[in-house]
DRENPAKOL-378744 format. One record per residue (C-alpha): residue in one letter; x, y, z. Coordinates in steps of 0.1 Angstrom, whole numbers, padded with zeros to 4 digits, always signed. Each point is the difference from the previous one (the first is absolute). Example, Ala and Ser with C-alpha at 12.3 -4.5 7.8 and 13.67 -1.06 7.14 Angstrom:
A+0123-0045+0078S+0014+0034-0007
END
This chain:
M+0193-0174+0006T-0007+0037-0006W-0034+0012+0013N-0021+0011-0030V-0011+0034+0012R+0006+0034-0014I+0001+0033+0019G-0021+0029-0013I-0013+0032+0014N-0031+0021+0000P+0004+0037-0010L-0015+0011+0034S+0036+0006+0012W+0002+0029-0025M-0037+0011-0005N-0034-0007+0015D-0031-0004-0020D-0024+0005+0030L+0020+0029+0014P+0013+0019-0031S+0018+0025+0022L+0025-0027+0009G+0025-0001-0029G-0026+0015-0024D+0027+0019-0019T+0024-0029-0004P+0001-0012-0036L-0007-0037-0006E+0034-0003-0018T+0018+0009+0033A-0016-0029+0018L+0007-0024-0028R+0036+0011-0004E+0007-0001+0037G-0018-0033+0005K+0021-0017-0027E+0032+0015+0014I-0008-0015+0034G-0005-0034-0015Y-0038-0005-0003E-0011-0022-0029G-0035+0015-0004F-0026+0025+0011E-0036-0002+0009L-0022+0026-0016G-0012+0034+0011N-0019+0029-0015K+0030+0015-0018F+0006-0031-0021P-0012-0002-0036K-0036-0013-0002D+0002-0024-0030G+0020-0031-0003P+0025+0009-0028A+0008+0034+0014L+0005-0015+0035K+0024-0027-0014A+0019+0026-0019K+0005+0022+0031L+0011-0029+0021D+0023-0013-0027E+0018+0033+0000F+0013-0009+0035G+0002-0037-0004L-0028-0006+0025A-0029-0025+0001C-0036+0007+0008V-0006-0017+0033S-0038+0005+0003G-0025+0027+0004W-0027+0009+0025Y-0036-0006-0012S-0027+0018+0019G-0028-0026+0002F-0036+0006+0011L-0014-0034+0006A-0007+0004+0038E-0032+0020-0004L-0029-0007-0025A-0019+0029-0016P-0037+0000+0008G-0017-0029-0017Q+0033-0013-0014T+0007-0038+0000N+0033-0017+0006A+0003-0009-0036E-0007+0036-0011A+0026+0014+0024V+0027-0024-0013E-0009+0008-0036A+0003+0038+0007E+0034-0006+0016I+0011-0021-0030E-0009+0027-0024R+0016+0028+0021C+0033-0019+0005Q+0009-0007-0036P+0023+0030-0008H+0020-0006+0032M+0003-0037-0005D+0010+0003-0036K+0028+0024+0010L+0013-0025+0026R-0002-0029-0024Y+0018+0019-0027N+0028+0005+0025G+0004-0036+0010V-0016+0004+0035R-0012-0031+0017V-0019+0014+0030V-0023+0030+0005V-0003+0018+0033Y-0037+0000+0009G-0008+0028+0024E-0036+0000+0012C-0013+0036-0002G-0037-0006+0006G-0008+0019+0032T+0036+0006+0009V+0011+0029+0021Q+0037-0004-0008G+0001+0032-0021Q-0020+0022+0024I+0024+0020+0021E-0028+0011+0024T-0013-0035+0007P+0015-0022+0026V+0011-0035-0011S-0023-0014+0027A-0030+0013-0021R+0008-0025-0027P-0028-0021-0016R-0008-0035+0013F-0022-0028-0014A-0031-0006+0021G+0004-0038+0001D+0006-0032-0018V-0025+0006-0027Q+0017+0032-0012W+0035-0016+0004R-0010-0030-0021A-0016+0021-0027Y+0032+0021-0002A+0022-0031-0002E-0022-0013-0028R+0005+0033-0020L+0038-0001+0006N+0002-0036-0011A-0018+0007-0032F+0021+0031-0007G+0032-0019+0008E-0009-0028-0023H-0006+0025-0028L+0034+0017+0005L+0018-0033-0002A-0019-0012-0031A+0000+0033-0019Y+0033+0015+0009G+0021-0026+0018L+0000+0022+0031R-0004-0012+0036L-0021+0022+0022A+0022+0009+0030Y-0023+0013+0026H+0014+0029+0020H-0012+0001+0036H+0000+0037+0008M-0006+0025+0028G-0033+0017-0002A-0016-0027-0022Y-0023-0030+0005V+0030-0024+0003E+0024+0015+0026S+0004-0021+0031P+0016-0035+0003A-0035-0014+0006D-0011+0016-0033V+0029-0015-0018D-0008-0034+0015K-0036+0003-0010L+0008+0011-0036M+0024-0029-0005A-0025-0025+0015L-0028+0011-0023T+0018+0006-0033D+0012-0026-0025P+0038-0006+0002A+0001-0005-0037S-0014+0035-0009V+0006+0023+0030F+0035+0004+0014L+0015+0022+0027L+0022+0030-0002F+0017+0000+0034D+0009+0035+0012T+0021-0002+0032G-0008+0036+0010H-0037-0002-0005A+0000-0034+0018Y+0017+0017+0031F-0022+0031-0001G-0031-0021-0005G+0006-0018+0033A+0026-0028-0006A+0024+0006+0028D+0021-0026-0017P-0005+0002-0038V+0021-0032-0004A-0026-0020+0018L-0027+0012-0024L+0022-0006-0030K+0007-0036+0011K-0037-0007+0000H-0004+0011-0036A+0034-0003-0017G-0013-0025-0025R-0024+0026-0014V+0025+0028-0003A+0004+0012-0036H+0016+0034+0007V+0018+0017+0029H+0002+0036+0011C+0030+0006+0023K-0011+0029+0022D+0016+0005+0034V-0017+0018+0029R+0009+0024+0027A-0018-0017+0028P-0003+0031+0024V-0016+0020-0028I-0025-0027-0008A-0009-0002+0037R-0007+0037+0000A-0020-0004-0032R-0023-0026+0017N-0003+0019+0033D-0007+0034-0016A-0023-0013-0027W+0021+0013-0029S-0010-0005-0036F+0021-0021-0023L+0014+0030-0018D+0008+0018+0033S+0019-0032+0011V+0020+0002-0032L+0008+0037+0005N+0011-0007+0036G+0024-0028-0011A-0018-0032+0008F+0018-0018-0028T+0036-0004-0012V+0022-0023-0020P+0012-0034+0010G+0029+0003+0025D-0012+0033+0014G-0029-0012+0022S-0013-0027+0023I-0008-0030-0023N+0023-0030+0000Y+0006-0004-0038A+0024-0029+0005A-0029-0020+0014V-0024+0013-0027L+0023-0011-0028R+0007-0033+0016V-0037-0009+0001L-0005+0011-0037K+0030-0021-0011D-0010-0031+0019A-0035+0003-0015G+0014+0000-0035Y-0009+0036-0008E+0014+0013-0033G-0006+0035-0013W+0006+0036+0010L+0010+0014+0033V-0012+0036-0003V+0013+0028+0022E-0029+0023+0007A+0001+0027+0026E-0023+0030+0000Q+0022+0028+0014D+0006+0037-0005P+0032+0002-0021A+0008+0034+0016V+0003-0019+0033A+0012-0034-0013P+0022+0007-0031S-0011-0022-0028Y+0033-0013-0012A+0014-0007+0035Y-0031-0019+0012A-0005-0019-0033K+0036-0011+0002K-0004-0011+0036G-0030-0021-0009Y+0018-0016-0029D+0031-0007+0020T-0019-0016+0028L-0020-0024-0022R+0030-0008-0023G+0021-0008+0030L-0027-0023+0016V-0007-0018-0033D+0037-0006-0006R+0004-0013+0036L-0028-0025-0005D+0016-0012-0032Q+0033-0004+0017L-0015-0018+0029E-0018-0025-0023Q+0032-0005-0020A+0020-0007+0032Q-0027-0024+0012G+0001-0018-0033E+0037-0004+0001T-0001-0013+0036L-0027-0026-0010Q+0020-0011-0030A+0031-0004+0022Q-0019-0020+0026T-0014-0023-0028Q+0034-0006-0015A+0014-0008+0035A-0027-0025+0006
END
């Protein structure tokens, strides 16, 4: 039986929203044309994509591509002075409407929720180690309550699952943070975006072990590989997240240290169905966009096909044994 996953890509291989100097002059159409030629079925969104639903669909239709999902910058981690949980959620509900309408119009089923309250991920002068942290269980539980309410709204109003992106420089970064978030949030309204690269950089020496713990909650996957020696330097020398990107911490599947055969095996065994998204923040002048995007696609495509072939062979063997008996 063919595994029901699709392979998509984030435009970061061609252009970087947080570091506009990386691929800033590359037209969106170049990324879409090359991605389609390589074999990708869809793209996640970036700042160069049309901002409204119909225009976005028209642009993607030009290239025969689907809209995979889009990053949403949420601000639920920190309350404004005097603000209640309910008021914070209501403000987020109002602010998110244009983005969620755009995703729904394009047939998207998950939204990438990136927590930006207090984050240092976009501050090039600030070490990742200076990231925000919740003071204790009271703050954690209040945050989980807000996320649950927001996730419930997204499902009810837009049919979108909130896929929470654990991220360097943010409140939820380490394996322990991911464990805590999953323990406190409602499995019916808050799901996990598992990012292999952020898992490794965040402290998971074996991202597969972390994935195994939470595979049943995974609604979206970012396939980001790592250059382990660079990440070791980033930790030891107190680099910022953006400095880590500029120095080559991340790359595409098949070019780094992560065992993607094991990652995909866990996802398949857990019944994951959805997108596998190649996402690797790199300087295209150092890591040429087309070549690296193709390497990432070829790596994932080959591994998915091998898993399907293995399952087919096992099925045929079982059938033969049953008939012989």
